[in-house]
Each structure stands twice: as C-alpha cells, then as structure tokens.
N, CA, C, O and the ligand as a Tripos MOL2 file, in Angstrom:
@<TRIPOS>MOLECULE
protein
  309   307    78     0     0
PROTEIN
NO_CHARGES

@<TRIPOS>ATOM
      1 N         -21.9170   24.0190  -45.4810 N.3       1 MET1
      2 CA        -21.2550   22.7610  -45.0650 C.3       1 MET1
      3 C         -20.8640   22.8480  -43.5700 C.2       1 MET1
      4 O         -20.0670   23.6710  -43.1200 O.2       1 MET1
      5 N         -21.4910   21.9410  -42.8780 N.am      2 ALA2
      6 CA        -21.2510   22.0040  -41.4130 C.3       2 ALA2
      7 C         -20.0020   21.2560  -41.0480 C.2       2 ALA2
      8 O         -19.7540   20.1330  -41.4880 O.2       2 ALA2
      9 N         -19.2720   21.8810  -40.2750 N.am      3 GLN3
     10 CA        -18.0440   21.2370  -39.8040 C.3       3 GLN3
     11 C         -18.0860   21.0580  -38.2810 C.2       3 GLN3
     12 O         -18.3630   21.9980  -37.5350 O.2       3 GLN3
     13 N         -17.8110   19.8530  -37.8520 N.am      4 LYS4
     14 CA        -17.8490   19.6330  -36.4320 C.3       4 LYS4
     15 C         -16.7540   20.3860  -35.7020 C.2       4 LYS4
     16 O         -15.5810   20.3460  -36.0730 O.2       4 LYS4
     17 N         -17.1570   21.0400  -34.7020 N.am      5 LEU5
     18 CA        -16.1370   21.7560  -33.9280 C.3       5 LEU5
     19 C         -15.4430   20.7830  -32.9530 C.2       5 LEU5
     20 O         -16.0790   20.0990  -32.1510 O.2       5 LEU5
     21 N         -14.1900   20.7640  -33.0620 N.am      6 LYS6
     22 CA        -13.4600   19.8790  -32.1440 C.3       6 LYS6
     23 C         -12.9020   20.7040  -30.9940 C.2       6 LYS6
     24 O         -12.1520   21.6680  -31.1450 O.2       6 LYS6
     25 N         -13.3270   20.2440  -29.8610 N.am      7 HIS7
     26 CA        -12.8250   20.9010  -28.6570 C.3       7 HIS7
     27 C         -11.4060   20.4460  -28.3900 C.2       7 HIS7
     28 O         -11.1220   19.2830  -28.1040 O.2       7 HIS7
     29 N         -10.5880   21.3740  -28.4940 N.am      8 LYS8
     30 CA         -9.1800   21.0410  -28.2600 C.3       8 LYS8
     31 C          -8.8160   21.2470  -26.8210 C.2       8 LYS8
     32 O          -8.8800   22.3500  -26.2780 O.2       8 LYS8
     33 N          -8.4280   20.1350  -26.2160 N.am      9 GLU9
     34 CA         -8.0320   20.2270  -24.8220 C.3       9 GLU9
     35 C          -6.5220   20.1630  -24.6970 C.2       9 GLU9
     36 O          -5.8350   19.4200  -25.3980 O.2       9 GLU9
     37 N          -6.0580   20.9480  -23.8060 N.am     10 PRO10
     38 CA         -4.5960   20.9470  -23.6090 C.3      10 PRO10
     39 C          -4.1100   19.5720  -23.1710 C.2      10 PRO10
     40 O          -4.6540   18.9790  -22.2390 O.2      10 PRO10
     41 N          -3.1020   19.0820  -23.8370 N.am     11 THR11
     42 CA         -2.6430   17.7360  -23.5700 C.3      11 THR11
     43 C          -1.4420   17.7280  -22.5940 C.2      11 THR11
     44 O          -0.9520   16.6850  -22.1620 O.2      11 THR11
     45 N          -1.0140   18.9410  -22.2850 N.am     12 SER12
     46 CA          0.1570   18.9960  -21.3600 C.3      12 SER12
     47 C          -0.3100   18.6000  -19.9650 C.2      12 SER12
     48 O          -1.4820   18.7600  -19.6210 O.2      12 SER12
     49 N           0.6030   18.0910  -19.1790 N.am     13 GLY13
     50 CA          0.3360   17.7340  -17.8290 C.3      13 GLY13
     51 C          -0.5370   16.5060  -17.7210 C.2      13 GLY13
     52 O          -1.3350   16.3990  -16.7900 O.2      13 GLY13
     53 N          -0.4020   15.5500  -18.6750 N.am     14 GLN14
     54 CA         -1.2290   14.3550  -18.6530 C.3      14 GLN14
     55 C          -0.5630   13.2450  -17.8680 C.2      14 GLN14
     56 O          -1.0680   12.1220  -17.8610 O.2      14 GLN14
     57 N           0.5250   13.5090  -17.2220 N.am     15 ALA15
     58 CA          1.2090   12.4760  -16.4760 C.3      15 ALA15
     59 C           0.3150   11.9010  -15.4070 C.2      15 ALA15
     60 O          -0.4490   12.6490  -14.7960 O.2      15 ALA15
     61 N           0.3700   10.6440  -15.1600 N.am     16 PRO16
     62 CA         -0.4600   10.0620  -14.0870 C.3      16 PRO16
     63 C          -0.1650   10.6600  -12.7070 C.2      16 PRO16
     64 O           0.9370   11.1490  -12.4550 O.2      16 PRO16
     65 N          -1.1100   10.6160  -11.8680 N.am     17 ALA17
     66 CA         -0.9890   11.1440  -10.5570 C.3      17 ALA17
     67 C           0.1140   10.4440   -9.8010 C.2      17 ALA17
     68 O           0.5890    9.3870  -10.2160 O.2      17 ALA17
     69 N           0.5280   11.0400   -8.6730 N.am     18 THR18
     70 CA          1.6190   10.4440   -7.8750 C.3      18 THR18
     71 C           1.3090    9.0170   -7.5670 C.2      18 THR18
     72 O           0.1650    8.6290   -7.3320 O.2      18 THR18
     73 N           2.3970    8.2230   -7.5770 N.am     19 VAL19
     74 CA          2.2060    6.8050   -7.3220 C.3      19 VAL19
     75 C           2.2760    6.4340   -5.8510 C.2      19 VAL19
     76 O           2.1310    5.2750   -5.4630 O.2      19 VAL19
     77 N           2.5070    7.4850   -5.0370 N.am     20 SER20
     78 CA          2.7490    7.1840   -3.6260 C.3      20 SER20
     79 C           1.5210    6.6230   -2.9430 C.2      20 SER20
     80 O           1.6450    5.9010   -1.9530 O.2      20 SER20
     81 N           0.3520    6.9340   -3.4400 N.am     21 ASN21
     82 CA         -0.8590    6.5490   -2.7620 C.3      21 ASN21
     83 C          -1.7200    5.5820   -3.4930 C.2      21 ASN21
     84 O          -2.9320    5.5390   -3.2800 O.2      21 ASN21
     85 N          -1.1090    4.7810   -4.3720 N.am     22 LEU22
     86 CA         -1.9080    3.8270   -5.1320 C.3      22 LEU22
     87 C          -2.4840    2.8050   -4.2410 C.2      22 LEU22
     88 O          -1.7400    2.2390   -3.4400 O.2      22 LEU22
     89 N          -3.7600    2.5080   -4.3010 N.am     23 PRO23
     90 CA         -4.3510    1.5290   -3.4270 C.3      23 PRO23
     91 C          -3.9430    0.1000   -3.8000 C.2      23 PRO23
     92 O          -4.2540   -0.8510   -3.0820 O.2      23 PRO23
     93 N          -3.2400   -0.0380   -4.9330 N.am     24 THR24
     94 CA         -2.8910   -1.4010   -5.3410 C.3      24 THR24
     95 C          -1.4910   -1.7620   -4.7850 C.2      24 THR24
     96 O          -0.9870   -2.8610   -5.0170 O.2      24 THR24
     97 N          -0.9020   -0.8500   -4.0760 N.am     25 ASN25
     98 CA          0.4020   -1.1560   -3.5070 C.3      25 ASN25
     99 C           0.3040   -1.3730   -1.9960 C.2      25 ASN25
    100 O          -0.5510   -0.7850   -1.3330 O.2      25 ASN25
    101 N           1.1570   -2.1950   -1.4740 N.am     26 CYS26
    102 CA          1.1630   -2.4770   -0.0440 C.3      26 CYS26
    103 C           1.3700   -1.1570    0.7060 C.2      26 CYS26
    104 O           2.1930   -0.3130    0.3520 O.2      26 CYS26
    105 N           0.5500   -1.0390    1.7850 N.am     27 LYS27
    106 CA          0.5590    0.1810    2.5830 C.3      27 LYS27
    107 C           1.7550    0.2830    3.5290 C.2      27 LYS27
    108 O           2.0840    1.3680    4.0090 O.2      27 LYS27
    109 N           2.3720   -0.8000    3.7800 N.am     28 ALA28
    110 CA          3.4390   -0.8150    4.7600 C.3      28 ALA28
    111 C           4.5360    0.2020    4.3690 C.2      28 ALA28
    112 O           4.7840    0.4350    3.1860 O.2      28 ALA28
    113 N           5.1690    0.7860    5.3630 N.am     29 ASP29
    114 CA          6.1500    1.8090    5.1300 C.3      29 ASP29
    115 C           7.3250    1.2240    4.3720 C.2      29 ASP29
    116 O           7.9280    0.2550    4.8320 O.2      29 ASP29
    117 N           7.6640    1.7820    3.2330 N.am     30 GLY30
    118 CA          8.7970    1.3590    2.4620 C.3      30 GLY30
    119 C           8.6120    0.1150    1.6120 C.2      30 GLY30
    120 O           9.5340   -0.2920    0.9050 O.2      30 GLY30
    121 N           7.4480   -0.4870    1.6680 N.am     31 CYS31
    122 CA          7.1710   -1.6860    0.9420 C.3      31 CYS31
    123 C           6.6590   -1.3020   -0.4820 C.2      31 CYS31
    124 O           5.7450   -0.4910   -0.6370 O.2      31 CYS31
    125 N           7.2920   -1.9230   -1.5020 N.am     32 LYS32
    126 CA          6.8900   -1.6040   -2.8680 C.3      32 LYS32
    127 C           6.1110   -2.7520   -3.5010 C.2      32 LYS32
    128 O           5.8670   -2.7230   -4.7070 O.2      32 LYS32
    129 N           5.7290   -3.7160   -2.7630 N.am     33 LYS33
    130 CA          5.0430   -4.8770   -3.3030 C.3      33 LYS33
    131 C           3.5890   -4.4910   -3.5980 C.2      33 LYS33
    132 O           3.0470   -3.4970   -3.1160 O.2      33 LYS33
    133 N           3.0100   -5.3510   -4.4210 N.am     34 LYS34
    134 CA          1.5520   -5.1500   -4.7000 C.3      34 LYS34
    135 C           0.7490   -5.6910   -3.5650 C.2      34 LYS34
    136 O           1.1190   -6.6880   -2.9450 O.2      34 LYS34
    137 N          -0.3610   -5.0330   -3.2840 N.am     35 SER35
    138 CA         -1.1920   -5.4820   -2.2230 C.3      35 SER35
    139 C          -1.9610   -6.7180   -2.6900 C.2      35 SER35
    140 O          -2.3410   -6.8570   -3.8520 O.2      35 SER35
    141 N          -2.1690   -7.6140   -1.7050 N.am     36 GLU36
    142 CA         -2.9610   -8.8400   -2.0000 C.3      36 GLU36
    143 C          -4.2260   -8.8710   -1.1620 C.2      36 GLU36
    144 O          -5.3050   -9.2470   -1.6200 O.2      36 GLU36
    145 N          -4.0410   -8.4470    0.1180 N.am     37 LYS37
    146 CA         -5.2050   -8.4250    0.9680 C.3      37 LYS37
    147 C          -5.1940   -7.1600    1.7990 C.2      37 LYS37
    148 O          -4.1620   -6.7440    2.3260 O.2      37 LYS37
    149 N          -6.3860   -6.5510    1.9040 N.am     38 MET38
    150 CA         -6.5320   -5.3800    2.8190 C.3      38 MET38
    151 C          -5.4520   -4.3110    2.5280 C.2      38 MET38
    152 O          -5.0040   -3.6370    3.4540 O.2      38 MET38
    153 N          -5.0430   -4.1510    1.2980 N.am     39 ASP39
    154 CA         -4.0440   -3.1400    0.9030 C.3      39 ASP39
    155 C          -2.6660   -3.4830    1.4070 C.2      39 ASP39
    156 O          -1.8030   -2.6070    1.4640 O.2      39 ASP39
    157 N          -2.4230   -4.7480    1.7830 N.am     40 PHE40
    158 CA         -1.0930   -5.1750    2.2130 C.3      40 PHE40
    159 C          -0.6690   -6.3030    1.2870 C.2      40 PHE40
    160 O          -1.4950   -6.9940    0.6930 O.2      40 PHE40
    161 N           0.6900   -6.4730    1.1810 N.am     41 CYS41
    162 CA          1.1970   -7.6440    0.4840 C.3      41 CYS41
    163 C           1.0150   -8.8340    1.4520 C.2      41 CYS41
    164 O           0.6390   -8.6370    2.6070 O.2      41 CYS41
    165 N           1.2730  -10.0220    0.9970 N.am     42 ALA42
    166 CA          1.0560  -11.2020    1.7840 C.3      42 ALA42
    167 C           1.8130  -11.1270    3.0950 C.2      42 ALA42
    168 O           1.2830  -11.4890    4.1460 O.2      42 ALA42
    169 N           3.0560  -10.6570    3.0380 N.am     43 GLU43
    170 CA          3.9070  -10.5890    4.2300 C.3      43 GLU43
    171 C           3.3240   -9.5900    5.2590 C.2      43 GLU43
    172 O           3.1910   -9.8850    6.4460 O.2      43 GLU43
    173 N           2.9940   -8.4210    4.7470 N.am     44 HIS44
    174 CA          2.5080   -7.3780    5.6550 C.3      44 HIS44
    175 C           1.0990   -7.6040    6.1250 C.2      44 HIS44
    176 O           0.6840   -7.0890    7.1630 O.2      44 HIS44
    177 N           0.3590   -8.3840    5.3490 N.am     45 TYR45
    178 CA         -0.9610   -8.8220    5.8270 C.3      45 TYR45
    179 C          -0.8120   -9.6580    7.0360 C.2      45 TYR45
    180 O          -1.6330   -9.5780    7.9510 O.2      45 TYR45
    181 N           0.2200  -10.4710    7.0790 N.am     46 ASP46
    182 CA          0.5840  -11.2980    8.2120 C.3      46 ASP46
    183 C           0.8650  -10.3570    9.3910 C.2      46 ASP46
    184 O           0.3730  -10.5570   10.5020 O.2      46 ASP46
    185 N           1.6720   -9.3270    9.1120 N.am     47 TRP47
    186 CA          1.9940   -8.3490   10.1570 C.3      47 TRP47
    187 C           0.7390   -7.7330   10.7320 C.2      47 TRP47
    188 O           0.5940   -7.5850   11.9460 O.2      47 TRP47
    189 N          -0.1630   -7.3780    9.8380 N.am     48 PHE48
    190 CA         -1.4120   -6.7540   10.2220 C.3      48 PHE48
    191 C          -2.1750   -7.6330   11.1580 C.2      48 PHE48
    192 O          -2.6950   -7.1880   12.1810 O.2      48 PHE48
    193 N          -2.2390   -8.9480   10.7790 N.am     49 LYS49
    194 CA         -2.9580   -9.8840   11.6380 C.3      49 LYS49
    195 C          -2.3300   -9.9590   13.0010 C.2      49 LYS49
    196 O          -3.0220  -10.1660   13.9980 O.2      49 LYS49
    197 N          -1.0390   -9.7940   13.0590 N.am     50 TRP50
    198 CA         -0.3070   -9.9070   14.3400 C.3      50 TRP50
    199 C          -0.2900   -8.5920   15.0700 C.2      50 TRP50
    200 O           0.2390   -8.5140   16.1790 O.2      50 TRP50
    201 N          -0.8500   -7.5590   14.4880 N.am     51 GLY51
    202 CA         -0.9010   -6.2590   15.1600 C.3      51 GLY51
    203 C           0.4430   -5.5230   15.0660 C.2      51 GLY51
    204 O           0.7160   -4.5880   15.8190 O.2      51 GLY51
    205 N           1.2730   -5.9770   14.1130 N.am     52 LEU52
    206 CA          2.5830   -5.3060   13.9760 C.3      52 LEU52
    207 C           2.4340   -4.0670   13.1460 C.2      52 LEU52
    208 O           3.3600   -3.2610   13.0540 O.2      52 LEU52
    209 N           1.2980   -3.9030   12.5470 N.am     53 ILE53
    210 CA          1.0860   -2.8140   11.6610 C.3      53 ILE53
    211 C          -0.4130   -2.4320   11.6940 C.2      53 ILE53
    212 O          -1.2880   -3.2980   11.7170 O.2      53 ILE53
    213 N          -0.6760   -1.1280   11.6950 N.am     54 THR54
    214 CA         -2.0920   -0.7830   11.7260 C.3      54 THR54
    215 C          -2.7200   -0.8060   10.3310 C.2      54 THR54
    216 O          -2.0220   -0.9980    9.3360 O.2      54 THR54
    217 N          -3.9810   -0.6180   10.2660 N.am     55 ARG55
    218 CA         -4.6920   -0.5970    9.0070 C.3      55 ARG55
    219 C          -4.1120    0.4430    8.0510 C.2      55 ARG55
    220 O          -4.1800    0.2940    6.8310 O.2      55 ARG55
    221 N          -3.5390    1.5010    8.6320 N.am     56 ASP56
    222 CA         -2.9690    2.5220    7.8090 C.3      56 ASP56
    223 C          -1.5030    2.3380    7.4530 C.2      56 ASP56
    224 O          -0.8900    3.1960    6.8190 O.2      56 ASP56
    225 N          -0.9570    1.2120    7.8690 N.am     57 GLY57
    226 CA          0.4030    0.9640    7.5820 C.3      57 GLY57
    227 C           1.4100    1.5450    8.5870 C.2      57 GLY57
    228 O           2.6120    1.6160    8.3310 O.2      57 GLY57
    229 N           0.8570    1.9640    9.7580 N.am     58 GLN58
    230 CA          1.7510    2.4990   10.7640 C.3      58 GLN58
    231 C           2.1200    1.4310   11.7990 C.2      58 GLN58
    232 O           1.3780    0.4800   12.0440 O.2      58 GLN58
    233 N           3.2940    1.6310   12.3900 N.am     59 LYS59
    234 CA          3.7090    0.7000   13.4250 C.3      59 LYS59
    235 C           3.1340    1.1140   14.7680 C.2      59 LYS59
    236 O           3.1450    2.2970   15.1080 O.2      59 LYS59
    237 N           2.6300    0.1510   15.5390 N.am     60 PRO60
    238 CA          2.1840    0.4570   16.8730 C.3      60 PRO60
    239 C           3.2950    0.8460   17.8240 C.2      60 PRO60
    240 O           4.4690    0.6340   17.5190 O.2      60 PRO60
    241 N           2.9440    1.4240   18.9950 N.am     61 ILE61
    242 CA          3.9670    1.8470   19.9220 C.3      61 ILE61
    243 C           4.7680    0.6930   20.4550 C.2      61 ILE61
    244 O           5.9790    0.8100   20.6460 O.2      61 ILE61
    245 N           4.1140   -0.4230   20.7000 N.am     62 ASP62
    246 CA          4.7640   -1.6150   21.2380 C.3      62 ASP62
    247 C           5.1900   -2.5900   20.0950 C.2      62 ASP62
    248 O           5.1450   -3.8110   20.2420 O.2      62 ASP62
    249 N           5.5890   -2.0060   18.9930 N.am     63 PHE63
    250 CA          5.9430   -2.8270   17.8050 C.3      63 PHE63
    251 C           7.0090   -3.8400   18.1580 C.2      63 PHE63
    252 O           6.8690   -5.0210   17.8410 O.2      63 PHE63
    253 N           8.0830   -3.3970   18.8170 N.am     64 ASP64
    254 CA          9.2030   -4.2890   19.1520 C.3      64 ASP64
    255 C           8.7700   -5.5060   19.9010 C.2      64 ASP64
    256 O           9.1570   -6.6280   19.5720 O.2      64 ASP64
    257 N           7.9740   -5.2890   20.8980 N.am     65 LYS65
    258 CA          7.5100   -6.3880   21.7170 C.3      65 LYS65
    259 C           6.7030   -7.3710   20.8770 C.2      65 LYS65
    260 O           6.9110   -8.5820   20.9580 O.2      65 LYS65
    261 N           5.7720   -6.8430   20.0620 N.am     66 LYS66
    262 CA          4.9520   -7.6780   19.2230 C.3      66 LYS66
    263 C           5.7670   -8.3810   18.1940 C.2      66 LYS66
    264 O           5.5160   -9.5450   17.8800 O.2      66 LYS66
    265 N           6.7790   -7.6680   17.6390 N.am     67 TYR67
    266 CA          7.6130   -8.2410   16.6070 C.3      67 TYR67
    267 C           8.4020   -9.4460   17.1820 C.2      67 TYR67
    268 O           8.5610  -10.4610   16.5040 O.2      67 TYR67
    269 N           8.8710   -9.3300   18.3770 N.am     68 GLN68
    270 CA          9.5980  -10.4250   19.0030 C.3      68 GLN68
    271 C           8.7420  -11.6720   19.1190 C.2      68 GLN68
    272 O           9.1810  -12.7640   18.7570 O.2      68 GLN68
    273 N           7.5360  -11.5230   19.6150 N.am     69 SER69
    274 CA          6.6500  -12.6570   19.7280 C.3      69 SER69
    275 C           6.2520  -13.2090   18.3710 C.2      69 SER69
    276 O           5.9850  -14.4000   18.2110 O.2      69 SER69
    277 N           6.2230  -12.3340   17.4290 N.am     70 PHE70
    278 CA          5.9310  -12.7270   16.0220 C.3      70 PHE70
    279 C           7.0020  -13.5990   15.5170 C.2      70 PHE70
    280 O           6.7470  -14.6360   14.9050 O.2      70 PHE70
    281 N           8.2710  -13.1700   15.7770 N.am     71 LEU71
    282 CA          9.4250  -13.9560   15.2930 C.3      71 LEU71
    283 C           9.4870  -15.3320   15.9930 C.2      71 LEU71
    284 O           9.7860  -16.3610   15.3860 O.2      71 LEU71
    285 N           9.1880  -15.2870   17.2950 N.am     72 LYS72
    286 CA          9.1790  -16.5500   18.0470 C.3      72 LYS72
    287 C           8.2110  -17.5330   17.4480 C.2      72 LYS72
    288 O           8.5110  -18.7100   17.2510 O.2      72 LYS72
    289 N           7.0070  -16.9960   17.1570 N.am     73 HIS73
    290 CA          5.9730  -17.8530   16.6050 C.3      73 HIS73
    291 C           6.4270  -18.3730   15.2530 C.2      73 HIS73
    292 O           6.1760  -19.5380   14.9420 O.2      73 HIS73
    293 N           7.0760  -17.5720   14.4480 N.am     74 LYS74
    294 CA          7.5200  -17.9510   13.1400 C.3      74 LYS74
    295 C           8.5430  -19.0780   13.2250 C.2      74 LYS74
    296 O           8.5220  -20.0230   12.4360 O.2      74 LYS74
    297 N           9.4390  -18.9540   14.2030 N.am     75 LYS75
    298 CA         10.4550  -19.9800   14.4030 C.3      75 LYS75
    299 C           9.8230  -21.3010   14.8300 C.2      75 LYS75
    300 O          10.1930  -22.3770   14.3590 O.2      75 LYS75
    301 N           8.8750  -21.1820   15.7220 N.am     76 ALA76
    302 CA          8.2410  -22.3300   16.2630 C.3      76 ALA76
    303 C           7.3820  -23.0930   15.2100 C.2      76 ALA76
    304 O           7.2300  -24.3130   15.2520 O.2      76 ALA76
    305 N           6.8500  -22.3090   14.2930 N.am     77 ALA77
    306 CA          5.9500  -22.9000   13.3120 C.3      77 ALA77
    307 C           6.7210  -23.7580   12.2620 C.2      77 ALA77
    308 O           6.1070  -24.3290   11.3600 O.2      77 ALA77
    309 ZN          4.2930   -5.1500    2.1090 Zn       78 ZN78
@<TRIPOS>BOND
     1     1     2 1
     2     2     3 1
     3     3     4 2
     4     3     5 am
     5     5     6 1
     6     6     7 1
     7     7     8 2
     8     7     9 am
     9     9    10 1
    10    10    11 1
    11    11    12 2
    12    11    13 am
    13    13    14 1
    14    14    15 1
    15    15    16 2
    16    15    17 am
    17    17    18 1
    18    18    19 1
    19    19    20 2
    20    19    21 am
    21    21    22 1
    22    22    23 1
    23    23    24 2
    24    23    25 am
    25    25    26 1
    26    26    27 1
    27    27    28 2
    28    27    29 am
    29    29    30 1
    30    30    31 1
    31    31    32 2
    32    31    33 am
    33    33    34 1
    34    34    35 1
    35    35    36 2
    36    35    37 am
    37    37    38 1
    38    38    39 1
    39    39    40 2
    40    39    41 am
    41    41    42 1
    42    42    43 1
    43    43    44 2
    44    43    45 am
    45    45    46 1
    46    46    47 1
    47    47    48 2
    48    47    49 am
    49    49    50 1
    50    50    51 1
    51    51    52 2
    52    51    53 am
    53    53    54 1
    54    54    55 1
    55    55    56 2
    56    55    57 am
    57    57    58 1
    58    58    59 1
    59    59    60 2
    60    59    61 am
    61    61    62 1
    62    62    63 1
    63    63    64 2
    64    63    65 am
    65    65    66 1
    66    66    67 1
    67    67    68 2
    68    67    69 am
    69    69    70 1
    70    70    71 1
    71    71    72 2
    72    71    73 am
    73    73    74 1
    74    74    75 1
    75    75    76 2
    76    75    77 am
    77    77    78 1
    78    78    79 1
    79    79    80 2
    80    79    81 am
    81    81    82 1
    82    82    83 1
    83    83    84 2
    84    83    85 am
    85    85    86 1
    86    86    87 1
    87    87    88 2
    88    87    89 am
    89    89    90 1
    90    90    91 1
    91    91    92 2
    92    91    93 am
    93    93    94 1
    94    94    95 1
    95    95    96 2
    96    95    97 am
    97    97    98 1
    98    98    99 1
    99    99   100 2
   100    99   101 am
   101   101   102 1
   102   102   103 1
   103   103   104 2
   104   103   105 am
   105   105   106 1
   106   106   107 1
   107   107   108 2
   108   107   109 am
   109   109   110 1
   110   110   111 1
   111   111   112 2
   112   111   113 am
   113   113   114 1
   114   114   115 1
   115   115   116 2
   116   115   117 am
   117   117   118 1
   118   118   119 1
   119   119   120 2
   120   119   121 am
   121   121   122 1
   122   122   123 1
   123   123   124 2
   124   123   125 am
   125   125   126 1
   126   126   127 1
   127   127   128 2
   128   127   129 am
   129   129   130 1
   130   130   131 1
   131   131   132 2
   132   131   133 am
   133   133   134 1
   134   134   135 1
   135   135   136 2
   136   135   137 am
   137   137   138 1
   138   138   139 1
   139   139   140 2
   140   139   141 am
   141   141   142 1
   142   142   143 1
   143   143   144 2
   144   143   145 am
   145   145   146 1
   146   146   147 1
   147   147   148 2
   148   147   149 am
   149   149   150 1
   150   150   151 1
   151   151   152 2
   152   151   153 am
   153   153   154 1
   154   154   155 1
   155   155   156 2
   156   155   157 am
   157   157   158 1
   158   158   159 1
   159   159   160 2
   160   159   161 am
   161   161   162 1
   162   162   163 1
   163   163   164 2
   164   163   165 am
   165   165   166 1
   166   166   167 1
   167   167   168 2
   168   167   169 am
   169   169   170 1
   170   170   171 1
   171   171   172 2
   172   171   173 am
   173   173   174 1
   174   174   175 1
   175   175   176 2
   176   175   177 am
   177   177   178 1
   178   178   179 1
   179   179   180 2
   180   179   181 am
   181   181   182 1
   182   182   183 1
   183   183   184 2
   184   183   185 am
   185   185   186 1
   186   186   187 1
   187   187   188 2
   188   187   189 am
   189   189   190 1
   190   190   191 1
   191   191   192 2
   192   191   193 am
   193   193   194 1
   194   194   195 1
   195   195   196 2
   196   195   197 am
   197   197   198 1
   198   198   199 1
   199   199   200 2
   200   199   201 am
   201   201   202 1
   202   202   203 1
   203   203   204 2
   204   203   205 am
   205   205   206 1
   206   206   207 1
   207   207   208 2
   208   207   209 am
   209   209   210 1
   210   210   211 1
   211   211   212 2
   212   211   213 am
   213   213   214 1
   214   214   215 1
   215   215   216 2
   216   215   217 am
   217   217   218 1
   218   218   219 1
   219   219   220 2
   220   219   221 am
   221   221   222 1
   222   222   223 1
   223   223   224 2
   224   223   225 am
   225   225   226 1
   226   226   227 1
   227   227   228 2
   228   227   229 am
   229   229   230 1
   230   230   231 1
   231   231   232 2
   232   231   233 am
   233   233   234 1
   234   234   235 1
   235   235   236 2
   236   235   237 am
   237   237   238 1
   238   238   239 1
   239   239   240 2
   240   239   241 am
   241   241   242 1
   242   242   243 1
   243   243   244 2
   244   243   245 am
   245   245   246 1
   246   246   247 1
   247   247   248 2
   248   247   249 am
   249   249   250 1
   250   250   251 1
   251   251   252 2
   252   251   253 am
   253   253   254 1
   254   254   255 1
   255   255   256 2
   256   255   257 am
   257   257   258 1
   258   258   259 1
   259   259   260 2
   260   259   261 am
   261   261   262 1
   262   262   263 1
   263   263   264 2
   264   263   265 am
   265   265   266 1
   266   266   267 1
   267   267   268 2
   268   267   269 am
   269   269   270 1
   270   270   271 1
   271   271   272 2
   272   271   273 am
   273   273   274 1
   274   274   275 1
   275   275   276 2
   276   275   277 am
   277   277   278 1
   278   278   279 1
   279   279   280 2
   280   279   281 am
   281   281   282 1
   282   282   283 1
   283   283   284 2
   284   283   285 am
   285   285   286 1
   286   286   287 1
   287   287   288 2
   288   287   289 am
   289   289   290 1
   290   290   291 1
   291   291   292 2
   292   291   293 am
   293   293   294 1
   294   294   295 1
   295   295   296 2
   296   295   297 am
   297   297   298 1
   298   298   299 1
   299   299   300 2
   300   299   301 am
   301   301   302 1
   302   302   303 1
   303   303   304 2
   304   303   305 am
   305   305   306 1
   306   306   307 1
   307   307   308 2
@<TRIPOS>SUBSTRUCTURE
     1 MET1         2 RESIDUE 1 A MET
     2 ALA2         6 RESIDUE 1 A ALA
     3 GLN3        10 RESIDUE 1 A GLN
     4 LYS4        14 RESIDUE 1 A LYS
     5 LEU5        18 RESIDUE 1 A LEU
     6 LYS6        22 RESIDUE 1 A LYS
     7 HIS7        26 RESIDUE 1 A HIS
     8 LYS8        30 RESIDUE 1 A LYS
     9 GLU9        34 RESIDUE 1 A GLU
    10 PRO10       38 RESIDUE 1 A PRO
    11 THR11       42 RESIDUE 1 A THR
    12 SER12       46 RESIDUE 1 A SER
    13 GLY13       50 RESIDUE 1 A GLY
    14 GLN14       54 RESIDUE 1 A GLN
    15 ALA15       58 RESIDUE 1 A ALA
    16 PRO16       62 RESIDUE 1 A PRO
    17 ALA17       66 RESIDUE 1 A ALA
    18 THR18       70 RESIDUE 1 A THR
    19 VAL19       74 RESIDUE 1 A VAL
    20 SER20       78 RESIDUE 1 A SER
    21 ASN21       82 RESIDUE 1 A ASN
    22 LEU22       86 RESIDUE 1 A LEU
    23 PRO23       90 RESIDUE 1 A PRO
    24 THR24       94 RESIDUE 1 A THR
    25 ASN25       98 RESIDUE 1 A ASN
    26 CYS26      102 RESIDUE 1 A CYS
    27 LYS27      106 RESIDUE 1 A LYS
    28 ALA28      110 RESIDUE 1 A ALA
    29 ASP29      114 RESIDUE 1 A ASP
    30 GLY30      118 RESIDUE 1 A GLY
    31 CYS31      122 RESIDUE 1 A CYS
    32 LYS32      126 RESIDUE 1 A LYS
    33 LYS33      130 RESIDUE 1 A LYS
    34 LYS34      134 RESIDUE 1 A LYS
    35 SER35      138 RESIDUE 1 A SER
    36 GLU36      142 RESIDUE 1 A GLU
    37 LYS37      146 RESIDUE 1 A LYS
    38 MET38      150 RESIDUE 1 A MET
    39 ASP39      154 RESIDUE 1 A ASP
    40 PHE40      158 RESIDUE 1 A PHE
    41 CYS41      162 RESIDUE 1 A CYS
    42 ALA42      166 RESIDUE 1 A ALA
    43 GLU43      170 RESIDUE 1 A GLU
    44 HIS44      174 RESIDUE 1 A HIS
    45 TYR45      178 RESIDUE 1 A TYR
    46 ASP46      182 RESIDUE 1 A ASP
    47 TRP47      186 RESIDUE 1 A TRP
    48 PHE48      190 RESIDUE 1 A PHE
    49 LYS49      194 RESIDUE 1 A LYS
    50 TRP50      198 RESIDUE 1 A TRP
    51 GLY51      202 RESIDUE 1 A GLY
    52 LEU52      206 RESIDUE 1 A LEU
    53 ILE53      210 RESIDUE 1 A ILE
    54 THR54      214 RESIDUE 1 A THR
    55 ARG55      218 RESIDUE 1 A ARG
    56 ASP56      222 RESIDUE 1 A ASP
    57 GLY57      226 RESIDUE 1 A GLY
    58 GLN58      230 RESIDUE 1 A GLN
    59 LYS59      234 RESIDUE 1 A LYS
    60 PRO60      238 RESIDUE 1 A PRO
    61 ILE61      242 RESIDUE 1 A ILE
    62 ASP62      246 RESIDUE 1 A ASP
    63 PHE63      250 RESIDUE 1 A PHE
    64 ASP64      254 RESIDUE 1 A ASP
    65 LYS65      258 RESIDUE 1 A LYS
    66 LYS66      262 RESIDUE 1 A LYS
    67 TYR67      266 RESIDUE 1 A TYR
    68 GLN68      270 RESIDUE 1 A GLN
    69 SER69      274 RESIDUE 1 A SER
    70 PHE70      278 RESIDUE 1 A PHE
    71 LEU71      282 RESIDUE 1 A LEU
    72 LYS72      286 RESIDUE 1 A LYS
    73 HIS73      290 RESIDUE 1 A HIS
    74 LYS74      294 RESIDUE 1 A LYS
    75 LYS75      298 RESIDUE 1 A LYS
    76 ALA76      302 RESIDUE 1 A ALA
    77 ALA77      306 RESIDUE 1 A ALA
    78 ZN78       309 GROUP 0 **** ****
C-alpha cells in the first residue's frame, strides 16, 4: 500500500515581509496612504508633478522654494 509522502515544510517565520517597501503605498516620506499614481497618493502625485518630490520620494534641494510657489499656486487656484 503506497502512501504519499508529504513534504513537511517548516511553518515558522511565515510572517509577511516588511511593510516598509510595499509598492502599493505612497513613496513620500512619512506618508502612509495608498498609492494611486506612480507610487504616490493623489496629494503627493501633485507634489511630484510640481517637482516637490522626486520619483523616489526624496525632497529636492530647493524644496522650500518650490513648495512656496506650489502654495501660491494652490491659493490662486
Ligand atoms: Zn502620499
């Protein structure tokens, strides 16, 4: 009588990988929202379009300057 051998795999350590780098979350620093476009949430995608944030979620050197014009534009709109 043949009995199928069951490969027993260790089930320990089955926790999901770190959540810090999930592509479904907004890349912006400290942002916990879900990404909607280009790995950014709607708000930070706006930032990306304005150059306030790089593709990798980093702030550019002249962030402050850009952020000010961004705010001005938002007020004017
Ligand atoms: Zn975001």
